[in-house]
C-alpha positions as CSV (number, residue, x, y, z in Angstrom):
1,X,-137.1,-52.9,-20.2
2,X,-137.2,-52.0,-16.5
3,X,-134.9,-54.0,-14.3
4,X,-136.1,-56.0,-11.3
5,X,-134.8,-54.7,-8.0
6,X,-132.2,-56.9,-6.3
7,X,-134.4,-57.8,-3.3
8,X,-133.8,-60.2,-0.5
9,X,-136.9,-62.1,0.7
10,X,-138.7,-60.5,3.6
11,X,-138.3,-62.1,7.1
12,X,-140.3,-65.3,7.6
13,X,-142.7,-63.7,10.1
14,X,-143.5,-61.0,7.5
15,X,-144.1,-63.6,4.8
16,X,-146.5,-65.5,7.0
17,X,-148.2,-62.3,8.0
18,X,-148.7,-61.5,4.3
19,X,-150.1,-65.0,3.8
20,X,-152.7,-64.6,6.5
21,X,-153.6,-61.1,5.5
22,X,-154.3,-62.5,2.0
23,X,-156.6,-65.1,3.6
24,X,-158.4,-62.4,5.5
25,X,-158.8,-60.2,2.4
26,X,-160.1,-63.3,0.5
27,X,-162.7,-64.1,3.2
28,X,-161.1,-67.4,4.2
29,X,-160.7,-65.9,7.7
30,X,-163.6,-63.6,8.7
31,X,-163.7,-60.7,11.1
32,X,-164.4,-62.0,14.6
33,X,-163.0,-65.4,13.9
34,X,-160.2,-66.8,16.0
35,X,-156.7,-67.0,14.5
36,X,-154.8,-70.3,14.9
37,X,-153.1,-70.5,18.3
38,X,-149.4,-69.9,18.6
39,X,-148.8,-73.6,19.1
40,X,-150.9,-74.4,16.0
41,X,-148.9,-71.9,14.0
42,X,-145.6,-73.4,15.2
43,X,-146.8,-76.9,14.3
44,X,-148.4,-75.9,11.0
45,X,-145.5,-73.9,9.6
46,X,-142.6,-75.5,11.5
47,X,-141.6,-72.2,13.1
48,X,-140.4,-71.1,16.5
49,X,-142.6,-69.5,19.1
50,X,-140.8,-66.2,18.5
51,X,-141.6,-66.2,14.8
52,X,-145.3,-67.1,15.4
53,X,-145.6,-64.3,17.9
54,X,-143.9,-61.8,15.6
55,X,-146.3,-62.8,12.8
56,X,-149.3,-62.2,15.1
57,X,-148.0,-58.9,16.4
58,X,-147.3,-57.8,12.8
59,X,-151.0,-58.6,11.8
60,X,-152.1,-56.7,15.0
61,X,-149.9,-53.6,14.3
62,X,-151.2,-53.6,10.7
63,X,-154.8,-53.7,11.9
64,X,-155.7,-57.2,10.7
65,X,-155.8,-59.0,14.1
66,X,-156.5,-58.1,17.7
67,X,-155.2,-59.8,20.9
68,X,-157.8,-60.7,23.5
69,X,-156.7,-61.5,27.1
70,X,-156.4,-65.2,27.7
71,X,-158.1,-65.9,24.4
72,X,-155.5,-65.5,21.7
73,X,-155.6,-63.5,18.5
74,X,-158.8,-62.7,16.5
75,X,-159.4,-61.5,13.0
76,X,-160.5,-57.9,12.5
77,X,-161.0,-55.7,9.5
78,X,-159.1,-52.5,9.7
79,X,-161.4,-49.5,10.2
80,X,-159.7,-47.7,7.3
81,X,-161.2,-50.2,4.9
82,X,-164.7,-49.1,5.8
83,X,-164.0,-45.5,4.7
84,X,-165.4,-44.6,1.4
85,X,-162.9,-44.1,-1.4
86,X,-162.2,-40.6,-2.8
87,X,-164.1,-39.4,-5.9
88,X,-162.4,-39.2,-9.3
89,X,-162.3,-35.8,-10.8
90,X,-165.3,-35.0,-13.1
91,X,-164.8,-36.1,-16.7
92,X,-164.3,-33.3,-19.1
93,X,-163.7,-30.7,-16.4
94,X,-162.2,-27.5,-17.8
95,X,-159.3,-25.8,-16.0
96,X,-160.4,-23.4,-13.3
97,X,-160.3,-19.7,-14.1
98,X,-158.8,-19.2,-10.6
99,X,-155.6,-20.8,-11.9
100,X,-153.8,-17.4,-12.2
101,X,-154.3,-16.4,-8.6
102,X,-151.0,-16.4,-6.7
103,X,-150.1,-18.6,-3.8
104,X,-147.2,-16.8,-2.3
105,X,-149.3,-15.0,0.3
106,X,-150.9,-18.2,1.6
107,X,-147.6,-20.1,1.8
108,X,-146.0,-17.1,3.5
109,X,-148.8,-17.0,6.1
110,X,-148.5,-20.7,6.7
111,X,-144.7,-20.5,7.2
112,X,-145.1,-17.4,9.5
113,X,-147.7,-19.1,11.7
114,X,-145.6,-22.2,11.9
115,X,-142.5,-20.3,13.0
116,X,-144.4,-18.4,15.7
117,X,-146.1,-21.5,17.2
118,X,-144.8,-24.0,19.7
119,X,-145.0,-27.1,17.6
120,X,-145.2,-30.4,19.5
121,X,-146.3,-32.6,16.7
122,X,-145.6,-31.9,13.0
123,X,-147.9,-33.7,10.5
124,X,-147.2,-31.2,7.8
125,X,-143.8,-32.4,6.6
126,X,-143.1,-34.9,3.8
127,X,-140.1,-36.8,4.9
128,X,-139.2,-39.7,7.2
129,X,-137.8,-39.7,10.7
130,X,-134.0,-39.2,10.9
131,X,-133.5,-42.7,12.3
132,X,-134.8,-44.1,9.0
133,X,-132.0,-42.6,7.0
134,X,-128.4,-44.0,6.8
135,X,-126.8,-41.0,8.4
136,X,-123.9,-42.9,10.0
137,X,-122.9,-44.6,6.7
138,X,-123.1,-41.3,4.8
139,X,-121.0,-39.6,7.5
140,X,-118.4,-42.4,7.3
141,X,-118.3,-42.1,3.5
142,X,-117.7,-38.3,3.6
143,X,-115.0,-38.7,6.3
144,X,-113.3,-41.3,4.1
145,X,-113.5,-39.0,1.1
146,X,-111.9,-36.1,3.0
147,X,-109.1,-38.4,4.2
148,X,-108.4,-39.6,0.7
149,X,-108.7,-36.1,-0.9
150,X,-107.7,-33.6,1.8
151,X,-107.7,-30.8,-0.8
152,X,-111.4,-31.4,-1.6
153,X,-112.8,-28.4,0.3
154,X,-110.3,-26.0,-1.2
155,X,-110.9,-27.1,-4.8
156,X,-113.6,-26.2,-7.3
157,X,-116.1,-29.0,-8.0
158,X,-116.9,-30.1,-11.5
159,X,-119.7,-28.0,-13.1
160,X,-121.8,-31.1,-13.9
161,X,-121.1,-32.8,-10.6
162,X,-118.9,-35.6,-9.3
163,X,-118.2,-38.1,-12.2
164,X,-118.6,-41.2,-10.0
165,X,-121.9,-39.9,-8.5
166,X,-123.2,-39.3,-12.0
167,X,-122.1,-42.8,-13.1
168,X,-124.0,-44.3,-10.2
169,X,-127.2,-42.3,-11.0
170,X,-127.0,-43.2,-14.7
171,X,-126.6,-46.9,-13.8
172,X,-129.5,-46.8,-11.4
173,X,-131.7,-45.1,-14.0
174,X,-131.6,-48.3,-16.0
175,X,-134.1,-49.8,-13.4
176,X,-136.7,-47.2,-14.6
177,X,-136.1,-48.1,-18.3
178,X,-133.9,-45.1,-19.1
179,X,-130.6,-45.2,-20.9
180,X,-128.6,-42.3,-19.9
181,X,-124.9,-41.6,-20.2
182,X,-123.2,-40.0,-17.1
183,X,-122.6,-36.9,-19.3
184,X,-126.4,-36.4,-19.5
185,X,-126.7,-36.2,-15.8
186,X,-126.4,-32.7,-14.2
187,X,-126.2,-32.5,-10.3
188,X,-128.4,-29.8,-8.8
189,X,-129.3,-28.4,-5.3
190,X,-132.2,-30.7,-4.8
191,X,-135.1,-31.4,-7.2
192,X,-136.4,-27.8,-6.7
193,X,-133.4,-26.4,-8.5
194,X,-133.8,-29.0,-11.2
195,X,-137.4,-27.9,-11.7
196,X,-136.4,-24.3,-11.7
197,X,-133.8,-25.0,-14.4
198,X,-136.2,-27.0,-16.5
199,X,-138.9,-24.4,-16.4
200,X,-136.5,-21.5,-17.2
201,X,-135.1,-23.6,-20.1
202,X,-138.5,-24.1,-21.8
203,X,-140.6,-21.1,-20.9
204,X,-140.5,-17.3,-20.4
205,X,-142.4,-15.0,-18.1
206,X,-146.1,-14.9,-19.0
207,X,-146.2,-18.4,-20.4
208,X,-148.6,-21.1,-19.1
209,X,-147.5,-24.4,-17.5
210,X,-149.9,-27.3,-17.1
211,X,-149.7,-28.8,-13.6
212,X,-151.5,-31.5,-11.7
213,X,-154.3,-30.4,-9.4
214,X,-153.8,-30.7,-6.5
215,X,-150.0,-30.4,-6.6
216,X,-147.0,-29.7,-4.4
217,X,-147.2,-26.0,-3.3
218,X,-143.5,-25.6,-3.8
219,X,-144.0,-26.0,-7.6
220,X,-146.7,-23.3,-7.5
221,X,-144.3,-21.0,-5.7
222,X,-141.6,-21.7,-8.3
223,X,-144.0,-20.9,-11.2
224,X,-145.1,-17.7,-9.5
225,X,-141.5,-16.6,-8.8
226,X,-140.6,-17.2,-12.5
227,X,-143.5,-15.1,-13.7
228,X,-145.2,-18.3,-15.2
229,X,-148.9,-19.1,-15.0
230,X,-150.1,-22.4,-13.6
231,X,-152.9,-24.1,-15.4
232,X,-154.3,-26.8,-13.1
233,X,-155.3,-30.1,-14.7
234,X,-157.8,-32.4,-12.8
235,X,-155.8,-35.3,-11.3
236,X,-157.1,-38.7,-10.2
237,X,-156.2,-40.0,-6.7
238,X,-155.5,-43.4,-8.4
239,X,-154.1,-42.8,-11.9
240,X,-152.7,-39.3,-11.8
241,X,-153.1,-36.4,-14.3
242,X,-156.1,-36.7,-16.5
243,X,-154.9,-37.0,-20.1
244,X,-158.4,-36.2,-21.4
245,X,-158.5,-33.0,-19.4
246,X,-155.0,-32.0,-20.6
247,X,-156.1,-32.6,-24.2
248,X,-159.1,-30.3,-23.6
249,X,-156.8,-27.7,-22.1
250,X,-154.5,-27.8,-25.1
251,X,-157.5,-27.2,-27.4
252,X,-158.5,-24.2,-25.2
253,X,-155.2,-22.5,-24.5
254,X,-152.5,-21.8,-27.0
255,X,-149.7,-20.6,-24.7
256,X,-149.0,-23.8,-22.8
257,X,-145.2,-24.4,-22.9
258,X,-144.8,-27.4,-20.6
259,X,-146.5,-30.0,-18.5
260,X,-145.1,-30.9,-15.1
261,X,-146.1,-34.3,-13.5
262,X,-145.1,-36.5,-10.6
263,X,-146.0,-39.9,-12.1
264,X,-145.3,-42.1,-9.0
265,X,-146.7,-41.3,-5.6
266,X,-147.9,-37.9,-6.7
267,X,-147.7,-35.2,-4.0
268,X,-150.1,-34.9,-2.3
269,X,-152.5,-37.5,-3.7
270,X,-150.1,-40.5,-3.8
271,X,-151.4,-41.6,-7.2
272,X,-149.4,-43.8,-9.6
273,X,-149.7,-43.2,-13.3
274,X,-150.2,-46.4,-15.4
275,X,-147.7,-47.2,-18.1
276,X,-150.4,-46.7,-20.8
277,X,-151.0,-43.2,-19.5
278,X,-147.3,-42.3,-19.4
279,X,-146.8,-43.4,-23.0
280,X,-149.9,-41.5,-24.1
281,X,-148.7,-38.4,-22.3
282,X,-145.3,-38.6,-24.0
283,X,-146.9,-38.9,-27.5
284,X,-149.3,-36.0,-26.8
285,X,-146.6,-33.6,-25.7
286,X,-144.4,-34.5,-28.6
287,X,-147.3,-34.0,-31.0
288,X,-148.1,-30.6,-29.5
289,X,-144.4,-29.6,-29.2
290,X,-144.6,-28.8,-25.5
291,X,-142.0,-29.9,-23.0
292,X,-142.8,-32.7,-20.5
293,X,-141.1,-32.3,-17.1
294,X,-141.0,-35.4,-14.9
295,X,-140.5,-35.1,-11.2
296,X,-139.2,-38.5,-10.1
297,X,-138.8,-37.7,-6.4
298,X,-140.8,-40.6,-4.9
299,X,-140.4,-43.7,-7.1
300,X,-138.0,-45.5,-4.8
301,X,-140.6,-45.4,-2.0
302,X,-143.1,-47.5,-4.0
303,X,-144.0,-50.9,-2.5
304,X,-143.4,-52.9,-5.6
305,X,-141.1,-55.7,-6.7
306,X,-140.2,-54.1,-10.0
307,X,-139.3,-50.4,-10.5
308,X,-141.9,-48.8,-12.7
309,X,-140.8,-47.2,-15.9
310,X,-140.0,-43.6,-15.8
311,X,-141.8,-41.3,-18.3
312,X,-138.5,-40.6,-19.9
313,X,-138.1,-44.2,-20.8
314,X,-140.6,-43.6,-23.7
315,X,-138.8,-40.5,-24.8
316,X,-137.2,-40.8,-28.3
317,X,-136.9,-37.1,-29.2
318,X,-135.4,-35.5,-26.0
319,X,-138.7,-33.9,-25.2
320,X,-138.9,-35.2,-21.7
321,X,-136.9,-33.5,-18.9
322,X,-136.2,-35.9,-16.0
323,X,-135.8,-34.4,-12.5
324,X,-135.1,-36.3,-9.4
325,X,-133.9,-36.0,-5.8
326,X,-132.2,-37.8,-2.9
327,X,-134.1,-35.7,-0.4
328,X,-136.9,-38.1,0.5
329,X,-135.1,-41.4,0.0
330,X,-131.6,-41.0,1.2
331,X,-130.8,-37.9,3.3
332,X,-133.0,-34.8,3.8
333,X,-129.9,-32.9,5.0
334,X,-128.2,-33.3,1.7
335,X,-129.7,-31.1,-1.0
336,X,-128.9,-33.5,-3.7
337,X,-130.9,-33.6,-7.0
338,X,-130.2,-34.2,-10.6
339,X,-131.6,-33.4,-14.1
340,X,-131.4,-35.1,-17.5
341,X,-132.7,-32.4,-19.8
342,X,-132.8,-34.1,-23.2
343,X,-132.6,-31.6,-26.0
344,X,-132.4,-28.7,-23.5
345,X,-129.3,-30.1,-21.8
346,X,-126.8,-27.5,-23.0
347,X,-129.2,-24.7,-22.1
348,X,-129.9,-26.1,-18.7
349,X,-126.1,-26.4,-18.0
350,X,-125.6,-22.8,-18.9
351,X,-128.6,-21.7,-16.8
352,X,-127.1,-23.7,-13.9
353,X,-123.8,-22.0,-14.3
354,X,-125.5,-18.6,-14.4
355,X,-127.8,-19.3,-11.5
356,X,-125.8,-21.2,-8.8
357,X,-122.5,-22.3,-10.4
358,X,-121.1,-25.6,-9.1
359,X,-122.8,-27.9,-6.6
360,X,-120.6,-28.8,-3.6
361,X,-119.1,-32.2,-4.0
362,X,-118.5,-33.7,-0.6
363,X,-122.1,-34.9,-0.2
364,X,-122.0,-36.3,-3.7
365,X,-118.9,-38.4,-2.8
366,X,-120.7,-39.7,0.4
367,X,-123.9,-40.4,-1.5
368,X,-122.2,-41.9,-4.5
369,X,-120.0,-44.2,-2.4
370,X,-123.0,-45.5,-0.5
371,X,-125.4,-45.8,-3.5
372,X,-122.8,-47.8,-5.4
373,X,-123.0,-50.7,-2.9
374,X,-125.7,-53.2,-1.9
375,X,-126.1,-51.2,1.3
376,X,-128.2,-48.7,-0.6
377,X,-130.8,-51.3,-1.7
378,X,-130.9,-52.7,1.8
379,X,-131.6,-49.2,3.1
380,X,-134.4,-48.8,0.6
381,X,-136.0,-52.1,1.6
382,X,-135.9,-51.1,5.3
383,X,-137.3,-47.7,4.6
384,X,-140.2,-49.0,2.4
385,X,-141.0,-51.6,5.0
386,X,-141.1,-49.1,7.9
387,X,-143.1,-46.6,5.9
388,X,-145.7,-49.2,4.9
389,X,-146.4,-50.1,8.5
390,X,-146.5,-46.4,9.5
391,X,-148.9,-45.5,6.7
392,X,-151.3,-48.3,7.6
393,X,-151.1,-47.4,11.3
394,X,-151.7,-43.7,10.6
395,X,-154.6,-44.5,8.3
396,X,-156.1,-46.7,11.0
397,X,-155.7,-43.9,13.5
398,X,-157.5,-41.5,11.2
399,X,-160.3,-44.0,10.7
400,X,-160.5,-44.5,14.4
401,X,-160.6,-40.9,15.6
402,X,-161.9,-38.7,12.8
403,X,-165.7,-38.3,12.4
404,X,-167.9,-40.2,10.0
405,X,-167.6,-39.0,6.4
406,X,-163.8,-38.6,6.5
407,X,-162.1,-40.2,3.4
408,X,-158.5,-40.8,2.5
409,X,-156.4,-42.2,-0.2
410,X,-154.0,-45.0,1.1
411,X,-151.2,-45.1,-1.5
412,X,-149.0,-48.0,-2.2
413,X,-145.9,-46.3,-0.9
414,X,-144.6,-42.9,0.2
415,X,-144.7,-40.6,3.2
416,X,-148.1,-39.0,3.3
417,X,-151.9,-39.4,3.3
418,X,-154.3,-37.1,1.6
419,X,-157.4,-36.8,3.8
420,X,-160.8,-35.4,2.8
421,X,-162.7,-33.8,5.7
422,X,-166.4,-34.5,6.1
423,X,-169.1,-32.1,4.9
424,X,-166.5,-30.2,2.9
425,X,-165.3,-28.7,6.2
426,X,-162.7,-25.9,5.7
427,X,-159.1,-27.0,6.5
428,X,-158.3,-23.4,7.4
429,X,-160.3,-23.5,10.7
430,X,-158.9,-27.0,11.5
431,X,-155.3,-25.7,10.8
432,X,-155.8,-22.8,13.2
433,X,-157.4,-24.9,16.0
434,X,-154.7,-27.6,15.6
435,X,-151.9,-25.0,15.8
436,X,-153.3,-23.7,19.0
437,X,-152.8,-27.2,20.4
438,X,-149.2,-27.5,19.1
439,X,-150.2,-29.7,16.1
440,X,-149.1,-28.6,12.7
441,X,-150.9,-30.0,9.6
442,X,-150.7,-29.1,5.9
443,X,-154.1,-27.6,4.9
444,X,-155.5,-28.3,1.5
445,X,-155.6,-24.7,0.4
446,X,-151.8,-24.8,0.0
447,X,-152.0,-27.3,-2.9
448,X,-153.9,-25.3,-5.4
449,X,-154.3,-21.7,-6.6
450,X,-158.1,-22.3,-6.4
451,X,-160.1,-23.1,-3.2
452,X,-161.3,-26.4,-4.4
453,X,-159.1,-28.4,-2.0
454,X,-159.8,-26.3,1.1
455,X,-161.5,-29.3,2.7
456,X,-158.4,-31.6,2.6
457,X,-155.4,-32.1,4.8
458,X,-152.1,-33.7,4.0
459,X,-150.9,-35.9,6.9
460,X,-147.3,-37.1,7.2
461,X,-146.7,-40.7,8.2
462,X,-142.9,-40.8,8.1
463,X,-142.4,-41.1,11.8
464,X,-142.8,-44.4,13.7
465,X,-146.4,-44.6,15.1
466,X,-146.1,-44.1,18.9
467,X,-148.3,-42.9,21.7
468,X,-147.6,-39.2,20.9
469,X,-148.7,-39.6,17.3
470,X,-151.8,-41.6,18.3
471,X,-152.8,-38.9,20.9
472,X,-152.1,-36.2,18.3
473,X,-154.4,-37.9,15.7
474,X,-157.1,-38.4,18.4
475,X,-156.9,-34.7,19.3
476,X,-156.9,-33.7,15.6
477,X,-160.0,-35.9,15.1
478,X,-161.7,-34.2,18.0
479,X,-160.9,-30.7,16.5
480,X,-162.3,-31.8,13.2
481,X,-165.5,-33.0,14.8
482,X,-165.9,-29.8,16.9
483,X,-165.4,-27.7,13.8
484,X,-167.9,-29.8,11.9
485,X,-170.5,-29.4,14.6
486,X,-170.0,-25.7,14.8
487,X,-170.2,-25.2,11.0
488,X,-173.5,-23.7,9.8
489,X,-175.9,-26.3,8.4
């Protein structure tokens, strides 16, 4: 069974803000109604003026209250809640024949334009601000490792990775319901190498790999570089990959060798796959004798009390390959990932040796030392808390500045928002116009081999919401509105 995270209670002002937010959502406090005064809050909850003020400011920053001069705080409904939810993919939709069209040219053009432009505001990335990562603690850990082992940089690292780091990862995997021995963990250069190894282990050039649609464009690049064909499976913005659509694809195509999924906070949708879907997916892949590759990059960013079960926790035959990364949750500057490849473990280790040999060990020592202490869980709590506020503020900014008809998916965690432009407006024109103003966004056409997501944008919310981000979203909303007005009827 999954283990509950070791969590300290949130600050009192945050607990009270959550209480009043619940009252607003339940209708006990209605939009336009005055909140209890600061003095009333102090008396009612036996709190200090500072705590009462922090609570009200938290509700204000989250969009649930507004301050009026000389009148106090009043209830408001965040504008983002008035936006229509995104549609579910059509039931029974067959894979798009455009699945085999390559994506390298589009990604290359995107990268080329990005490098040539004077970027003032970058909404295209999928990571948090540097200040939200424990850089100083990691630096101190690596300095300590070099002091204790001065020969470290002159030696050859273990092929599988540092033993202590692998022990830490194996122990932490228990929270997701997995039971892994340290020997089953192979350290890689980020999750992208883990995915490369997994795909090379289970498929050969010309084979077909089922992927979510939309999906992370880096995965589409990997598939193309390996000579594999991507079969895009419709994916719900709420529950992830459609099992029904995958079953239909398996009846239609006989050369599918693997399925690749991000079950938690899928990139770019932010969807979270229910446990029943995960278990069903494991059974289906075992029955069809196709590998199931799990990308577990984002789970630690979920705003939940209990870690959700990894897909691999249902694996009894070694058919699930579990890939993960520290890139989003601990340190983007450390290309640290890992893979537990089940029945393909020996083949993956040989492919790793042939492809990149050993992974440098200094960063593993720094990360392992930090992750083996309570400081790591405290870091994750702070990171999740900051990202939750930033997501809600960014969503509110989009709702405030983008034209009517804009829709978005507000996930329960993570670093990004998936935004649907009104009137199926092309993201290509918006991307070009924004770039001319020094604003970089990730256009929807990057996330599929077909054009079906051209009218979407992926917006990062990993940076603290400040005046520059607010102004950038306002300008971006104006550009979207101008493009919408100029589009032919």
